[in-house]
N, CA, C and O atoms as a printed pandas DataFrame, in Angstrom:
     atom_number atom_name residue_name chain_id  residue_number  x_coord  y_coord  z_coord
0              1         N          THR        A               1    7.056    4.987    1.578
1              2        CA          THR        A               1    8.313    5.276    2.418
2              3         C          THR        A               1    9.109    3.855    1.830
3              4         O          THR        A               1    8.608    2.864    1.299
4              5         N          GLY        A               2   10.622    4.180    2.158
5              6        CA          GLY        A               2   11.329    2.885    2.015
6              7         C          GLY        A               2   11.478    2.124    3.381
7              8         O          GLY        A               2   12.355    1.263    3.319
8              9         N          VAL        A               3   10.935    2.204    4.430
9             10        CA          VAL        A               3   11.262    1.512    5.501
10            11         C          VAL        A               3   10.074    0.732    5.615
11            12         O          VAL        A               3    9.051    1.116    5.048
12            13         N          ASP        A               4   10.099   -0.767    6.569
13            14        CA          ASP        A               4    9.155   -1.656    6.607
14            15         C          ASP        A               4    8.086   -0.890    7.433
15            16         O          ASP        A               4    8.300    0.146    8.063
16            17         N          LEU        A               5    7.156   -1.408    7.357
17            18        CA          LEU        A               5    5.954   -1.120    7.957
18            19         C          LEU        A               5    5.380   -2.252    8.647
19            20         O          LEU        A               5    5.324   -3.267    7.953
20            21         N          CYS        A               6    4.912   -2.359    9.896
21            22        CA          CYS        A               6    4.304   -3.258   10.522
22            23         C          CYS        A               6    2.868   -2.851   11.554
23            24         O          CYS        A               6    2.596   -1.705   11.915
24            25         N          THR        A               7    2.251   -3.815   11.821
25            26        CA          THR        A               7    1.164   -3.452   12.863
26            27         C          THR        A               7    1.278   -4.362   14.257
27            28         O          THR        A               7    2.223   -5.128   14.446
28            29         N          PRO        A               8    0.702   -4.262   14.758
29            30        CA          PRO        A               8    0.284   -4.813   16.146
30            31         C          PRO        A               8    0.280   -6.589   16.039
31            32         O          PRO        A               8    0.804   -7.354   16.848
32            33         N          VAL        A               9   -0.439   -6.939   14.848
33            34        CA          VAL        A               9   -0.568   -8.394   14.486
34            35         C          VAL        A               9    0.353   -8.679   13.592
35            36         O          VAL        A               9    0.794   -9.826   13.531
36            37         N          LEU        A              10    0.763   -7.773   12.819
37            38        CA          LEU        A              10    1.670   -8.419   11.561
38            39         C          LEU        A              10    2.601   -7.994   11.579
39            40         O          LEU        A              10    2.810   -6.844   11.965
40            41         N          THR        A              11    3.855   -9.133   10.982
41            42        CA          THR        A              11    5.420   -8.845   11.140
42            43         C          THR        A              11    5.665   -7.433   10.070
43            44         O          THR        A              11    6.253   -6.388   10.347
44            45         N          TYR        A              12    5.128   -7.746    9.037
45            46        CA          TYR        A              12    5.114   -6.527    8.143
46            47         C          TYR        A              12    3.734   -6.079    7.347
47            48         O          TYR        A              12    2.890   -6.973    7.399
48            49         N          VAL        A              13    3.390   -5.127    6.762
49            50        CA          VAL        A              13    2.287   -4.863    5.807
50            51         C          VAL        A              13    3.043   -3.906    4.530
51            52         O          VAL        A              13    3.956   -3.101    4.719
52            53         N          PHE        A              14    2.457   -4.202    3.319
53            54        CA          PHE        A              14    2.990   -3.507    2.505
54            55         C          PHE        A              14    2.291   -1.966    2.240
55            56         O          PHE        A              14    2.722   -1.123    1.453
56            57         N          GLY        A              15    1.182   -1.851    3.054
57            58        CA          GLY        A              15    0.603   -0.575    2.946
58            59         C          GLY        A              15   -0.295   -0.587    4.111
59            60         O          GLY        A              15   -0.628   -1.675    4.581
60            61         N          GLU        A              16   -0.781    0.672    4.700
61            62        CA          GLU        A              16   -2.041    0.896    5.498
62            63         C          GLU        A              16   -2.649    2.066    5.268
63            64         O          GLU        A              16   -2.186    3.127    4.849
64            65         N          ALA        A              17   -4.032    1.684    5.673
65            66        CA          ALA        A              17   -4.801    2.899    5.206
66            67         C          ALA        A              17   -6.231    3.198    6.003
67            68         O          ALA        A              17   -6.959    2.300    6.427
68            69         N          GLN        A              18   -6.395    4.065    6.080
69            70        CA          GLN        A              18   -7.679    4.521    6.981
70            71         C          GLN        A              18   -9.240    4.180    6.342
71            72         O          GLN        A              18   -9.622    4.940    5.452
72            73         N          LEU        A              19   -9.968    3.290    6.680
73            74        CA          LEU        A              19  -10.859    2.648    6.104
74            75         C          LEU        A              19  -11.878    3.899    6.017
75            76         O          LEU        A              19  -12.309    4.453    7.029
76            77         N          ASP        A              20  -12.247    4.316    4.593
77            78        CA          ASP        A              20  -13.383    5.496    4.423
78            79         C          ASP        A              20  -12.829    6.635    5.172
79            80         O          ASP        A              20  -13.583    7.401    5.773
80            81         N          GLY        A              21  -11.293    6.819    5.167
81            82        CA          GLY        A              21  -10.405    7.718    5.772
82            83         C          GLY        A              21   -9.991    8.586    4.523
83            84         O          GLY        A              21  -10.375    8.430    3.364
84            85         N          ARG        A              22   -8.860    9.823    5.164
85            86        CA          ARG        A              22   -8.306   10.513    4.469
86            87         C          ARG        A              22   -6.311   10.119    4.276
87            88         O          ARG        A              22   -5.341   10.690    3.777
88            89         N          ALA        A              23   -6.536    9.038    4.897
89            90        CA          ALA        A              23   -4.852    8.919    4.762
90            91         C          ALA        A              23   -4.589    7.355    4.312
91            92         O          ALA        A              23   -5.417    6.471    4.532
92            93         N          ALA        A              24   -3.420    7.147    3.702
93            94        CA          ALA        A              24   -2.836    5.883    3.601
94            95         C          ALA        A              24   -1.500    6.010    3.053
95            96         O          ALA        A              24   -1.218    6.900    2.251
96            97         N          VAL        A              25   -0.493    4.960    3.548
97            98        CA          VAL        A              25    0.638    5.032    3.273
98            99         C          VAL        A              25    1.077    3.592    2.733
99           100         O          VAL        A              25    0.419    2.619    3.100
100          101         N          VAL        A              26    2.362    3.392    1.719
101          102        CA          VAL        A              26    2.634    2.365    1.338
102          103         C          VAL        A              26    4.541    2.407    1.716
103          104         O          VAL        A              26    5.209    3.424    1.896
104          105         N          SER        A              27    4.977    1.117    1.741
105          106        CA          SER        A              27    6.395    1.127    1.611
106          107         C          SER        A              27    6.765    0.115    0.268
107          108         O          SER        A              27    5.976   -0.659   -0.274
108          109         N          ILE        A              28    7.763    0.282    0.007
109          110        CA          ILE        A              28    8.683    0.089   -1.010
110          111         C          ILE        A              28    9.498   -1.040   -0.564
111          112         O          ILE        A              28    9.913   -1.887   -1.356
112          113         N          HIS        A              29    9.754   -1.068    0.791
113          114        CA          HIS        A              29   10.703   -2.007    1.382
114          115         C          HIS        A              29   10.525   -3.263    0.680
115          116         O          HIS        A              29   11.240   -3.512   -0.291
116          117         N          ARG        A              30    9.755   -3.971    1.025
117          118        CA          ARG        A              30    9.057   -5.612    0.571
118          119         C          ARG        A              30    8.748   -5.732   -0.505
119          120         O          ARG        A              30    8.822   -6.871   -0.967
120          121         N          LEU        A              31    8.348   -4.811   -1.238
121          122        CA          LEU        A              31    8.202   -4.653   -2.868
122          123         C          LEU        A              31    9.316   -4.745   -3.818
123          124         O          LEU        A              31    9.102   -4.771   -5.030
124          125         N          ARG        A              32   10.299   -4.786   -3.404
125          126        CA          ARG        A              32   11.910   -4.647   -4.070
126          127         C          ARG        A              32   12.134   -6.272   -4.052
127          128         O          ARG        A              32   11.973   -6.951   -3.038
128          129         N          ALA        A              33   12.506   -6.759   -5.247
129          130        CA          ALA        A              33   13.043   -8.004   -5.687
130          131         C          ALA        A              33   14.022   -8.293   -4.709
131          132         O          ALA        A              33   14.110   -9.345   -4.075
132          133         N          GLU        A              34   14.894   -7.106   -4.603
133          134        CA          GLU        A              34   16.288   -7.374   -4.014
134          135         C          GLU        A              34   15.900   -7.745   -2.206
135          136         O          GLU        A              34   16.787   -8.265   -1.529
136          137         N          ALA        A              35   14.621   -7.442   -1.615
137          138        CA          ALA        A              35   14.090   -7.924   -0.254
138          139         C          ALA        A              35   14.107   -9.692   -0.316
139          140         O          ALA        A              35   13.839  -10.374    0.673
140          141         N          TYR        A              36   14.404  -10.159   -1.407
141          142        CA          TYR        A              36   14.133  -11.502   -1.401
142          143         C          TYR        A              36   15.433  -12.295   -1.980
143          144         O          TYR        A              36   15.638  -13.467   -2.297
144          145         N          GLY        A              37   16.108  -11.266   -1.968
145          146        CA          GLY        A              37   18.076  -12.193   -2.546
146          147         C          GLY        A              37   17.783  -11.989   -4.009
147          148         O          GLY        A              37   18.731  -12.418   -4.666
148          149         N          LEU        A              38   16.701  -11.431   -4.863
149          150        CA          LEU        A              38   16.753  -11.481   -5.928
150          151         C          LEU        A              38   17.259  -10.138   -6.828
151          152         O          LEU        A              38   17.144   -9.037   -6.290
152          153         N          PRO        A              39   17.875  -10.233   -8.331
153          154        CA          PRO        A              39   18.271   -9.015   -8.623
154          155         C          PRO        A              39   17.467   -8.022   -8.573
155          156         O          PRO        A              39   16.294   -8.387   -8.493
156          157         N          ALA        A              40   17.668   -6.565   -8.592
157          158        CA          ALA        A              40   16.751   -5.506   -8.615
158          159         C          ALA        A              40   15.865   -5.368   -9.883
159          160         O          ALA        A              40   16.369   -5.746  -10.940
160          161         N          ASP        A              41   14.852   -4.969   -9.897
161          162        CA          ASP        A              41   14.066   -4.997  -11.074
162          163         C          ASP        A              41   12.700   -3.790  -11.111
163          164         O          ASP        A              41   11.534   -3.866  -10.722
164          165         N          ASP        A              42   13.475   -2.717  -11.756
165          166        CA          ASP        A              42   12.700   -1.548  -11.511
166          167         C          ASP        A              42   11.129   -1.696  -12.154
167          168         O          ASP        A              42   10.151   -1.108  -11.691
168          169         N          THR        A              43   11.108   -2.566  -13.265
169          170        CA          THR        A              43    9.595   -2.792  -13.705
170          171         C          THR        A              43    8.388   -3.495  -12.620
171          172         O          THR        A              43    7.219   -3.177  -12.399
172          173         N          LEU        A              44    9.133   -4.425  -12.158
173          174        CA          LEU        A              44    8.466   -5.199  -11.231
174          175         C          LEU        A              44    8.013   -4.494   -9.929
175          176         O          LEU        A              44    6.906   -4.704   -9.433
176          177         N          LEU        A              45    9.002   -3.575   -9.358
177          178        CA          LEU        A              45    8.951   -2.762   -8.313
178          179         C          LEU        A              45    7.902   -2.009   -8.655
179          180         O          LEU        A              45    6.894   -2.178   -7.969
180          181         N          LEU        A              46    7.835   -0.970   -9.801
181          182        CA          LEU        A              46    6.571   -0.107  -10.365
182          183         C          LEU        A              46    5.443   -0.887  -10.507
183          184         O          LEU        A              46    4.334   -0.492  -10.145
184          185         N          ASP        A              47    5.602   -1.745  -10.905
185          186        CA          ASP        A              47    3.945   -2.598  -10.916
186          187         C          ASP        A              47    3.493   -3.050   -9.670
187          188         O          ASP        A              47    2.283   -2.964   -9.462
188          189         N          ARG        A              48    4.155   -3.474   -8.872
189          190        CA          ARG        A              48    3.843   -3.691   -7.501
190          191         C          ARG        A              48    3.388   -2.203   -6.587
191          192         O          ARG        A              48    2.340   -1.999   -5.975
192          193         N          LEU        A              49    4.359   -1.464   -6.725
193          194        CA          LEU        A              49    3.824   -0.212   -6.137
194          195         C          LEU        A              49    2.749    0.479   -6.602
195          196         O          LEU        A              49    2.109    1.141   -5.784
196          197         N          ASP        A              50    2.297    0.463   -8.143
197          198        CA          ASP        A              50    1.087    0.753   -8.682
198          199         C          ASP        A              50   -0.075   -0.112   -7.798
199          200         O          ASP        A              50   -0.697    0.448   -6.895
200          201         N          LYS        A              51   -0.270   -1.325   -8.099
201          202        CA          LYS        A              51   -1.100   -2.234   -7.233
202          203         C          LYS        A              51   -1.321   -1.791   -5.701
203          204         O          LYS        A              51   -2.455   -1.629   -5.253
204          205         N          GLU        A              52   -0.270   -1.624   -5.002
205          206        CA          GLU        A              52   -0.477   -1.122   -3.352
206          207         C          GLU        A              52   -0.878    0.031   -3.462
207          208         O          GLU        A              52   -2.040    0.250   -3.121
208          209         N          ALA        A              53   -0.299    0.801   -3.817
209          210        CA          ALA        A              53   -1.158    2.286   -3.855
210          211         C          ALA        A              53   -2.413    2.453   -3.970
211          212         O          ALA        A              53   -3.075    3.165   -3.215
212          213         N          THR        A              54   -2.962    1.660   -5.150
213          214        CA          THR        A              54   -4.185    1.536   -5.362
214          215         C          THR        A              54   -5.005    1.039   -4.684
215          216         O          THR        A              54   -6.119    1.533   -4.510
216          217         N          HIS        A              55   -4.479   -0.364   -4.018
217          218        CA          HIS        A              55   -5.171   -0.784   -3.126
218          219         C          HIS        A              55   -5.408   -0.200   -1.953
219          220         O          HIS        A              55   -6.519   -0.250   -1.425
220          221         N          GLU        A              56   -4.273    0.480   -1.371
221          222        CA          GLU        A              56   -4.411    1.357    0.045
222          223         C          GLU        A              56   -5.551    2.574   -0.651
223          224         O          GLU        A              56   -6.681    2.434   -0.182
224          225         N          LEU        A              57   -5.472    3.289   -1.291
225          226        CA          LEU        A              57   -6.651    4.049   -1.898
226          227         C          LEU        A              57   -8.046    3.431   -1.935
227          228         O          LEU        A              57   -9.110    3.980   -1.652
228          229         N          GLY        A              58   -7.878    2.465   -2.249
229          230        CA          GLY        A              58   -9.245    1.828   -2.307
230          231         C          GLY        A              58   -9.913    1.798   -0.776
231          232         O          GLY        A              58  -11.069    2.045   -0.431
232          233         N          HIS        A              59   -8.946    1.468   -0.121
233          234        CA          HIS        A              59   -9.532    1.412    1.522
234          235         C          HIS        A              59  -10.108    2.831    1.796
235          236         O          HIS        A              59  -11.223    2.955    2.304
236          237         N          THR        A              60   -9.366    3.866    1.468
237          238        CA          THR        A              60  -10.135    5.302    1.738
238          239         C          THR        A              60  -11.049    5.490    0.988
239          240         O          THR        A              60  -11.606    6.568    1.200
240          241         N          PHE        A              61  -11.454    4.921    0.204
241          242        CA          PHE        A              61  -12.823    5.134   -0.182
242          243         C          PHE        A              61  -13.963    3.892    0.467
243          244         O          PHE        A              61  -15.112    3.787    0.039
244          245         N          GLY        A              62  -13.557    3.273    1.237
245          246        CA          GLY        A              62  -14.456    2.238    1.917
246          247         C          GLY        A              62  -14.662    0.990    1.793
247          248         O          GLY        A              62  -15.522    0.302    2.344
248          249         N          LEU        A              63  -13.447    0.545    0.681
249          250        CA          LEU        A              63  -13.301   -1.062    0.325
250          251         C          LEU        A              63  -12.644   -1.450    1.310
251          252         O          LEU        A              63  -11.836   -0.798    1.970
252          253         N          ILE        A              64  -13.111   -2.986    1.495
253          254        CA          ILE        A              64  -12.557   -4.181    2.163
254          255         C          ILE        A              64  -11.591   -4.992    1.350
255          256         O          ILE        A              64  -11.206   -4.610    0.245
256          257         N          HIS        A              65  -11.252   -5.971    1.834
257          258        CA          HIS        A              65  -10.392   -7.053    0.794
258          259         C          HIS        A              65  -11.759   -7.672    0.212
259          260         O          HIS        A              65  -12.850   -7.880    0.743
260          261         N          CYS        A              66  -11.158   -7.930   -1.380
261          262        CA          CYS        A              66  -12.267   -8.716   -2.217
262          263         C          CYS        A              66  -11.787  -10.065   -2.397
263          264         O          CYS        A              66  -10.587  -10.297   -2.250
264          265         N          LEU        A              67  -12.489  -10.847   -2.658
265          266        CA          LEU        A              67  -12.368  -12.208   -2.761
266          267         C          LEU        A              67  -11.858  -12.444   -4.484
267          268         O          LEU        A              67  -11.165  -13.360   -4.927
268          269         N          ASP        A              68  -12.373  -11.460   -5.116
269          270        CA          ASP        A              68  -12.198  -11.939   -6.563
270          271         C          ASP        A              68  -10.607  -11.798   -6.717
271          272         O          ASP        A              68  -10.049  -10.728   -6.474
272          273         N          PRO        A              69   -9.883  -12.984   -7.150
273          274        CA          PRO        A              69   -8.519  -12.937   -7.225
274          275         C          PRO        A              69   -7.730  -12.192   -8.216
275          276         O          PRO        A              69   -6.506  -12.103   -8.116
276          277         N          SER        A              70   -8.489  -11.585   -9.293
277          278        CA          SER        A              70   -7.935  -10.381  -10.081
278          279         C          SER        A              70   -8.125   -9.111   -9.502
279          280         O          SER        A              70   -7.587   -8.157  -10.063
280          281         N          CYS        A              71   -8.795   -8.922   -8.475
281          282        CA          CYS        A              71   -9.330   -7.543   -7.945
282          283         C          CYS        A              71   -7.888   -7.045   -7.469
283          284         O          CYS        A              71   -7.214   -7.777   -6.745
284          285         N          VAL        A              72   -7.454   -5.886   -7.851
285          286        CA          VAL        A              72   -6.692   -5.128   -6.791
286          287         C          VAL        A              72   -6.693   -5.103   -5.323
287          288         O          VAL        A              72   -5.723   -5.065   -4.566
288          289         N          MET        A              73   -8.145   -5.134   -5.005
289          290        CA          MET        A              73   -8.374   -5.106   -3.454
290          291         C          MET        A              73   -8.204   -6.697   -2.996
291          292         O          MET        A              73   -8.730   -6.967   -1.916
292          293         N          ARG        A              74   -7.621   -7.632   -3.599
293          294        CA          ARG        A              74   -7.383   -8.713   -2.844
294          295         C          ARG        A              74   -6.187   -8.507   -2.383
295          296         O          ARG        A              74   -5.218   -7.954   -2.904
296          297         N          ALA        A              75   -6.393   -9.224   -0.883
297          298        CA          ALA        A              75   -5.486   -9.332    0.094
298          299         C          ALA        A              75   -4.086   -9.944   -0.163
299          300         O          ALA        A              75   -4.054  -11.155   -0.380
300          301         N          SER        A              76   -2.889   -9.228   -0.163
301          302        CA          SER        A              76   -1.741   -9.777   -0.583
302          303         C          SER        A              76   -0.902   -9.871    0.789
303          304         O          SER        A              76   -0.731   -8.855    1.464
304          305         N          THR        A              77   -0.358  -11.179    1.201
305          306        CA          THR        A              77    0.243  -11.090    2.483
306          307         C          THR        A              77    1.665  -11.367    1.839
307          308         O          THR        A              77    2.524  -10.862    2.561
308          309         N          TYR        A              78    2.233  -12.018    0.685
309          310        CA          TYR        A              78    3.539  -12.145    0.011
310          311         C          TYR        A              78    3.712  -11.353   -1.397
311          312         O          TYR        A              78    2.920  -11.341   -2.339
312          313         N          ALA        A              79    4.473  -10.953   -1.326
313          314        CA          ALA        A              79    4.874  -10.080   -2.854
314          315         C          ALA        A              79    4.281  -10.862   -3.982
315          316         O          ALA        A              79    3.447  -10.412   -4.768
316          317         N          GLU        A              80    4.790  -12.098   -3.998
317          318        CA          GLU        A              80    4.172  -13.120   -5.036
318          319         C          GLU        A              80    2.894  -12.773   -5.408
319          320         O          GLU        A              80    2.582  -12.644   -6.591
320          321         N          GLU        A              81    1.992  -12.582   -4.329
321          322        CA          GLU        A              81    0.439  -12.709   -4.473
322          323         C          GLU        A              81    0.239  -11.358   -4.944
323          324         O          GLU        A              81   -0.886  -11.306   -5.440
324          325         N          ILE        A              82    0.889  -10.124   -5.020
325          326        CA          ILE        A              82    0.530   -8.943   -5.445
326          327         C          ILE        A              82    0.633   -9.185   -7.036
327          328         O          ILE        A              82   -0.262   -8.801   -7.789
328          329         N          ASP        A              83    1.770   -9.838   -7.485
329          330        CA          ASP        A              83    2.302  -10.040   -8.657
330          331         C          ASP        A              83    1.147  -10.809   -9.567
331          332         O          ASP        A              83    0.960  -10.586  -10.764
332          333         N          PHE        A              84    0.457  -11.703   -8.806
333          334        CA          PHE        A              84   -0.664  -12.617   -9.479
334          335         C          PHE        A              84   -2.030  -11.785   -9.712
335          336         O          PHE        A              84   -2.840  -12.046  -10.601
336          337         N          LYS        A              85   -2.164  -10.663   -8.696
337          338        CA          LYS        A              85   -3.582  -10.063   -8.787
338          339         C          LYS        A              85   -3.635   -8.805  -10.061
339          340         O          LYS        A              85   -2.691   -8.356  -10.712
340          341         N          GLY        A              86   -4.860   -8.506  -10.117
341          342        CA          GLY        A              86   -4.707   -7.309  -11.380
342          343         C          GLY        A              86   -4.489   -5.936  -10.897
343          344         O          GLY        A              86   -4.460   -5.726   -9.684
344          345         N          ALA        A              87   -4.350   -5.090  -11.652
345          346        CA          ALA        A              87   -3.823   -3.782  -11.293
346          347         C          ALA        A              87   -5.191   -2.591  -11.191
347          348         O          ALA        A              87   -5.103   -1.368  -11.087
348          349         N          GLU        A              88   -6.577   -3.553  -11.273
349          350        CA          GLU        A              88   -7.892   -2.741  -11.263
350          351         C          GLU        A              88   -8.587   -3.433  -10.357
351          352         O          GLU        A              88   -8.230   -4.420   -9.713
352          353         N          PHE        A              89  -10.273   -2.473  -10.339
353          354        CA          PHE        A              89  -11.007   -2.939   -9.323
354          355         C          PHE        A              89  -11.779   -3.910   -9.893
355          356         O          PHE        A              89  -11.919   -3.922  -11.116
356          357         N          CYS        A              90  -12.271   -4.681   -9.234
357          358        CA          CYS        A              90  -13.279   -5.784  -10.088
358          359         C          CYS        A              90  -14.639   -4.819  -10.217
359          360         O          CYS        A              90  -14.771   -3.775   -9.578
360          361         N          ARG        A              91  -15.432   -5.244  -10.968
361          362        CA          ARG        A              91  -16.621   -4.465  -10.908
362          363         C          ARG        A              91  -17.645   -4.024  -10.037
363          364         O          ARG        A              91  -18.394   -3.088  -10.316
364          365         N          HIS        A              92  -17.722   -5.021   -8.433
365          366        CA          HIS        A              92  -18.218   -4.771   -7.541
366          367         C          HIS        A              92  -17.483   -3.347   -6.818
367          368         O          HIS        A              92  -18.021   -2.334   -6.373
368          369         N          CYS        A              93  -16.050   -3.729   -6.908
369          370        CA          CYS        A              93  -15.450   -2.760   -6.321
370          371         C          CYS        A              93  -15.326   -1.391   -6.844
371          372         O          CYS        A              93  -15.263   -0.351   -6.189
372          373         N          LEU        A              94  -15.301   -1.548   -8.179
373          374        CA          LEU        A              94  -15.311   -0.090   -8.914
374          375         C          LEU        A              94  -16.610    0.821   -8.972
375          376         O          LEU        A              94  -16.577    2.045   -9.100
376          377         N          GLY        A              95  -17.781    0.035   -8.858
377          378        CA          GLY        A              95  -19.060    0.776   -8.354
378          379         C          GLY        A              95  -18.795    1.520   -6.842
379          380         O          GLY        A              95  -19.026    2.718   -6.675
380          381         N          THR        A              96  -18.303    0.678   -5.824
381          382        CA          THR        A              96  -18.487    1.419   -4.488
382          383         C          THR        A              96  -16.978    2.582   -4.601
383          384         O          THR        A              96  -16.805    3.532   -3.838
384          385         N          VAL        A              97  -16.234    2.267   -5.499
385          386        CA          VAL        A              97  -15.297    3.728   -5.670
386          387         C          VAL        A              97  -16.023    4.934   -5.813
387          388         O          VAL        A              97  -16.134    5.949   -5.126
388          389         N          ARG        A              98  -16.708    4.361   -7.408
389          390        CA          ARG        A              98  -17.698    5.922   -7.816
390          391         C          ARG        A              98  -18.525    6.289   -6.891
391          392         O          ARG        A              98  -18.579    7.507   -6.721
392          393         N          ASN        A              99  -19.314    5.527   -6.112
393          394        CA          ASN        A              99  -20.383    5.794   -5.140
394          395         C          ASN        A              99  -19.745    6.635   -4.152
395          396         O          ASN        A              99  -20.209    7.731   -3.837
396          397         N          ALA        A             100  -18.409    6.014   -3.526
397          398        CA          ALA        A             100  -18.008    7.200   -2.660
398          399         C          ALA        A             100  -17.373    8.246   -3.162
399          400         O          ALA        A             100  -17.137    9.149   -2.359
400          401         N          ALA        A             101  -16.958    8.415   -4.478
401          402        CA          ALA        A             101  -16.415    9.853   -5.107
402          403         C          ALA        A             101  -17.351   10.568   -5.338
403          404         O          ALA        A             101  -17.252   11.792   -5.247
404          405         N          GLY        A             102  -18.564    9.902   -5.719
405          406        CA          GLY        A             102  -19.715   10.852   -5.954
406          407         C          GLY        A             102  -19.948   11.528   -4.755
407          408         O          GLY        A             102  -19.918   12.756   -4.848
408          409         N          ARG        A             103  -20.149   11.105   -3.775
409          410        CA          ARG        A             103  -20.379   11.650   -2.203
410          411         C          ARG        A             103  -19.404   12.835   -2.154
411          412         O          ARG        A             103  -19.751   13.971   -1.828
412          413         N          ILE        A             104  -18.267   12.513   -2.474
413          414        CA          ILE        A             104  -17.317   13.678   -2.037
414          415         C          ILE        A             104  -17.471   14.852   -2.978
415          416         O          ILE        A             104  -17.039   15.924   -2.553
416          417         N          GLY        A             105  -17.965   14.836   -4.076
417          418        CA          GLY        A             105  -18.113   15.769   -4.938
418          419         C          GLY        A             105  -19.709   16.339   -4.643
419          420         O          GLY        A             105  -20.130   17.178   -5.438
420          421         N          THR        A             106  -20.471   15.968   -3.687
421          422        CA          THR        A             106  -21.481   16.801   -3.553
422          423         C          THR        A             106  -21.120   17.629   -1.980
423          424         O          THR        A             106  -21.884   18.490   -1.546
């Protein structure tokens, strides 16, 4: 979505998902460089969107936030934090996703 998302406890969130569920949503509103007074950057926007969509889908597979700074499941409060984390799951989180995906196929 292009509108801001918020929760009762936070002013805004980049996305929200049902933990171990079937639904997730991501907003591009605060992923855009323009939201911070910077020039538009479609490459940066797509990189952030890719990471946040993967992050929220991770929650649907039962993943919680990861402490590994390179893992896509690392929590991000600010857009800059999205830029610093990786776009992939760490080894531990990837194992959890694979196990969950195996349960779906059976």
